[in-house]
C-alpha positions in Angstrom: 10.0 10.4 18.4 7.7 7.9 16.7 9.7 5.1 15.2 8.3 5.6 11.8 9.1 9.3 11.7 12.5 8.5 13.0 13.1 6.1 10.2 11.9 8.6 7.7 14.5 11.0 9.1 17.3 8.6 9.2 17.0 6.7 5.9 17.1 7.9 2.4 15.1 4.9 1.2 12.9 2.3 3.1 12.2 -1.2 1.9 8.7 -2.3 2.6 7.4 -5.9 2.5 5.7 -8.0 -0.1 2.3 -9.7 -0.4 0.1 -10.7 2.5 -2.8 -12.5 0.8 -0.9 -14.5 -1.8 1.7 -15.7 0.7 -1.1 -16.7 3.2 -2.7 -18.8 0.4 0.6 -20.6 0.2 0.4 -21.2 3.9 -3.1 -22.8 3.7 -5.6 -19.9 3.7 -8.6 -21.0 1.6 -10.1 -18.7 -1.1 -13.0 -16.8 0.3 -11.9 -17.2 3.9 -11.0 -14.1 5.9 -7.3 -13.9 6.9 -7.8 -11.7 10.0 -8.9 -14.6 12.4 -5.5 -16.1 11.7 -4.1 -13.4 14.0 -5.5 -15.5 16.8 -6.1 -19.0 15.4 -2.9 -19.4 13.4 -0.6 -16.9 15.1 2.5 -19.0 14.2 1.8 -18.6 10.5 1.2 -14.9 10.7 4.4 -14.6 12.7 6.2 -16.6 10.1 4.9 -14.3 7.4 6.2 -11.2 9.1 9.5 -12.8 10.1 10.0 -13.9 6.5 9.9 -10.3 5.3 12.1 -9.1 8.2 14.7 -11.8 7.4 14.6 -10.8 3.7 15.5 -7.3 4.6 12.2 -5.3 4.9 12.5 -2.2 7.1 8.7 -2.0 7.3 5.9 -4.5 7.1 2.1 -4.4 7.1 -0.1 -6.1 9.6 -2.6 -8.9 8.6 -5.6 -6.6 8.9 -6.4 -5.4 5.3 -10.1 -6.4 5.6 -10.4 -5.5 9.3 -13.3 -3.0 9.1 -16.8 -4.0 10.3 -18.1 -3.9 6.7 -15.7 -6.5 5.5 -15.8 -8.7 8.6 -19.6 -8.7 8.5 -19.3 -10.8 5.4 -18.0 -13.6 7.7 -20.1 -12.9 10.8 -17.2 -11.3 12.5 -18.3 -7.6 12.7 -18.4 -7.8 16.5 -14.7 -8.7 16.7 -13.2 -5.6 15.0 -11.1 -4.4 17.9 -10.1 -7.9 19.0 -8.8 -9.0 15.6 -7.1 -5.8 14.7 -5.4 -5.6 18.1 -4.2 -9.2 17.6 -2.8 -8.2 14.2 -0.8 -5.4 15.9 0.4 -7.6 18.8 1.8 -10.4 16.6 3.5 -7.9 14.3 4.9 -6.0 17.2 6.4 -9.2 18.7 8.3 -9.8 15.4 9.5 -6.2 15.0 10.7 -6.0 18.6 12.7 -9.2 18.2 14.6 -7.9 15.3 18.2 -6.7 15.6 17.4 -3.4 14.0 14.6 -0.9 13.9 11.6 -2.4 12.0 8.4 -0.6 11.5 4.9 -2.1 12.0 2.4 -0.5 9.6 -1.3 -1.1 10.5 -2.9 -2.1 7.2 -6.3 -0.7 6.5 -8.0 -1.5 3.2 -11.2 0.0 1.8 -14.6 -1.0 3.3 -15.8 -2.6 0.0 -18.8 -0.2 0.1 -19.3 3.1 -1.7 -20.2 6.3 0.0 -23.5 8.0 -0.9 -24.6 9.1 -3.5 -22.7 6.4 -5.3 -23.6 3.8 -2.6 -25.5 3.4 0.6 -22.7 4.0 3.1 -22.7 7.4 4.8 -19.4 9.3 5.5 -20.2 8.9 9.2 -20.6 5.2 8.9 -17.2 4.9 7.1 -15.5 7.1 9.7 -16.9 5.0 12.5 -15.7 1.8 10.9 -12.2 3.0 10.3 -11.9 4.5 13.8 -12.8 1.1 15.4 -10.2 -0.6 13.3 -7.5 2.0 14.0 -8.1 1.8 17.7 -7.4 -1.9 17.7 -4.2 -1.5 15.6 -2.9 1.3 17.8 -3.6 -0.7 20.9 -1.8 -3.7 19.4 1.4 -1.6 18.8 1.3 -0.2 15.2 3.9 2.5 14.5 2.0 4.0 11.6 -1.5 3.6 10.2 -1.4 2.5 6.5 -4.5 3.1 4.3 -4.0 1.0 1.1 -5.6 0.1 -2.1 -8.0 3.1 -1.8 -9.9 4.3 -4.9 -12.3 7.0 -3.6 -11.3 10.4 -2.3 -14.5 10.5 -0.3 -13.6 7.2 1.5 -10.0 8.3 2.0 -11.2 11.5 3.6 -13.6 9.6 5.9 -10.8 7.4 7.0 -8.5 10.3 7.7 -11.3 11.9 9.8 -11.4 8.7 11.8 -7.6 8.6 12.4 -7.0 12.3 13.4 -7.2 11.6 17.1 -5.5 8.2 17.2 -2.1 9.8 17.6 -0.1 7.9 14.9 1.3 9.0 11.6 -0.8 8.1 8.6 0.2 7.0 5.1 -2.1 6.3 2.2 -1.8 4.6 -1.2 -4.4 4.4 -3.9 -4.8 1.8 -6.6 -4.7 3.0 -10.2 -5.8 1.0 -13.3 -4.6 0.8 -16.9 -6.4 4.0 -17.7 -4.1 5.7 -15.2 -6.9 6.5 -12.7 -8.6 4.9 -9.7 -12.0 3.2 -10.1 -13.6 6.5 -9.1 -11.5 8.6 -11.6 -8.8 10.0 -9.3 -5.5 10.6 -11.2 -2.0 10.5 -9.6 -1.9 14.3 -10.0 -5.2 14.7 -8.2 -3.8 12.6 -5.3 -0.6 14.6 -5.2 -2.4 17.9 -5.1 -4.7 16.8 -2.2 -2.1 15.0 -0.1 -0.4 18.0 1.4 -3.7 19.4 2.8 -4.7 16.0 4.0 -1.5 16.0 6.1 -0.3 12.5 5.2 3.1 11.4 6.3 3.5 9.5 3.0 1.4 8.6 0.0 1.5 6.9 -3.3 0.3 3.9 -5.2 0.0 0.1 -4.6 -1.5 -2.9 -6.4 -3.4 -2.0 -9.6 -1.5 -3.6 -12.4 2.1 -4.4 -13.0 5.3 -2.5 -12.3 5.4 -0.5 -15.6 2.0 1.1 -15.0 2.7 1.7 -11.3 6.0 3.4 -12.2 4.1 5.8 -14.5 1.9 6.7 -11.6 4.9 7.3 -9.3 6.5 9.5 -11.8 3.4 11.6 -12.2 3.0 11.9 -8.4 6.7 12.9 -8.0 6.5 15.8 -10.5 3.5 17.2 -8.7 4.9 17.3 -5.2 7.4 19.4 -3.2 10.9 18.2 -2.6 11.1 16.0 0.5 7.7 14.5 0.1 7.5 10.9 1.1 6.3 9.0 -2.0 5.3 5.3 -1.6 5.5 2.6 -4.3 4.2 -0.9 -3.9 3.9 -2.7 -7.2 2.4 -6.1 -8.0 4.9 -8.7 -8.8 4.2 -8.9 -12.5 0.7 -9.9 -13.7 -1.5 -12.8 -12.5 -1.6 -15.9 -14.7 -3.5 -19.2 -14.3 -1.3 -22.3 -14.0 -2.9 -25.6 -13.1 -5.9 -23.9 -11.6 -3.8 -21.6 -9.4 -3.0 -17.9 -9.8 0.7 -17.3 -10.2 2.3 -13.9 -10.6 4.8 -13.6 -13.5 7.3 -11.3 -11.9 10.9 -12.6 -11.4 13.4 -11.5 -8.8 15.3 -9.7 -11.6 12.1 -7.8 -12.6 11.4 -6.7 -9.0 15.1 -5.6 -8.6 14.9 -3.5 -11.7 11.6 -2.0 -10.5 13.1 -1.0 -7.2 15.9 0.9 -8.8 13.6 2.7 -11.2 11.2 3.5 -8.4 14.1 5.1 -6.5 15.0 7.2 -9.6 11.4 8.1 -9.9 11.3 9.8 -6.5 9.9 7.0 -4.3 11.2 6.8 -0.7 9.3 3.8 0.5 9.3 0.9 -1.9 7.9 -2.6 -1.6 5.9 -5.2 -3.5 2.2 -6.0 -3.5 0.3 -9.1 -4.8 2.6 -12.0 -5.7 5.7 -10.6 -4.0 7.5 -13.3 -2.0 10.3 -13.4 0.5 12.7 -14.2 -2.3 11.6 -11.2 -4.3 12.0 -8.9 -1.3 15.5 -10.4 -0.6 16.5 -9.4 -4.2 14.9 -6.0 -3.8 16.9 -5.4 -0.7 20.1 -6.1 -2.6 19.1 -3.9 -5.5 18.2 -1.0 -3.2 21.4 -1.2 -1.3 23.5 -1.3 -4.4 21.8 1.5 -6.3 22.7 5.2 -6.4 19.8 7.4 -7.5 20.2 9.0 -10.9 17.9 11.0 -13.2 14.2 10.1 -13.5 13.6 7.3 -16.0 12.5 7.7 -19.6 9.5 5.8 -21.0 11.9 3.7 -23.1 14.0 2.8 -20.0 11.0 1.6 -18.0 9.6 -0.5 -20.8 13.0 -1.9 -21.7 13.6 -3.0 -18.0 10.3 -4.0 -16.6 7.7 -4.2 -19.5 5.3 -2.4 -21.6 2.9 0.2 -20.2 -0.8 0.4 -21.0 -1.8 3.4 -23.2 -3.5 5.1 -20.3 -0.3 4.8 -18.2 1.8 6.1 -21.0 -0.4 9.2 -21.1 0.0 9.7 -17.4 3.8 9.2 -17.6 4.1 11.8 -20.4 2.1 14.3 -18.3 -0.8 14.4 -20.6 -3.1 14.1 -17.6 -1.0 15.7 -14.9 -2.8 19.0 -14.9 -6.4 18.5 -13.7 -9.0 19.7 -16.1 -11.7 22.2 -15.1 -14.1 19.2 -14.8 -11.7 17.3 -12.5 -11.1 20.4 -10.4 -14.8 20.8 -9.9 -15.1 17.1 -8.9 -12.2 17.5 -6.5 -13.9 20.5 -4.8 -17.0 18.4 -4.1 -15.0 15.5 -2.5 
């Protein structure tokens, strides 16, 4: 059995990792530079990143390949090295996972292309599919256990990616990024995603990044009430909100906040829980302890979430209350076109 599917079967809850980009900045990555070449040029630092999360207690971590499509690598003149850089991302991650004293899952990170599919942009569905397939082939060759589409915002692009991955032979998970209006940039609601996920045959799905923990928890609750029992829901929240201090971006989330978030996410129906931007090894270590000590109870109330992790935006409050959980006729029409 595939290692990821085995872990889903064996564990009630799975702790994912934290941030890639913000932790690499702390290791010396310069703003504007692509992190993917580090899989070859600074393999020791990428190994240290992955090892840090494994040591902190992560059951699953993402490869350093978020921007690994030809579209993103082209910005740095690296579009001809898609397979090489993604395979290298998988190889260094596999080395860390295989050296652990327990089963640890390597998730092949695949972010959006940064382009928009026609008619909203110039990229065709076929071009998007080809780009994702080339990336996925490298990650699979490098040793990924599961392919992990993240920070997606367009259903058209998600579908193009899934078309690319259907013959790779690995499970696929996907998370979308929702804003303070409770929707993705292209207007997809959590309920829209939940209704589509089953037919898309995803092994797990949910939300990552976006805004802070309160808003992401609203998203997770809306997804959970629109899925069947046993569905694998994924929650990866940013560690608080970004703030500028002495010219640097610092995330406001504390270890206590991320521990509270983990337990509320468990109560909200999430099975795979981790952190996104700003989440360090120390945060993940606290999250591990919080997960291990918690027994799932009833879904949280709005007051409980806001008392423990902060105030939601008005859009997320509406999502949490279910005001937007039933797609309108207009949204059903849009969904049928995507």
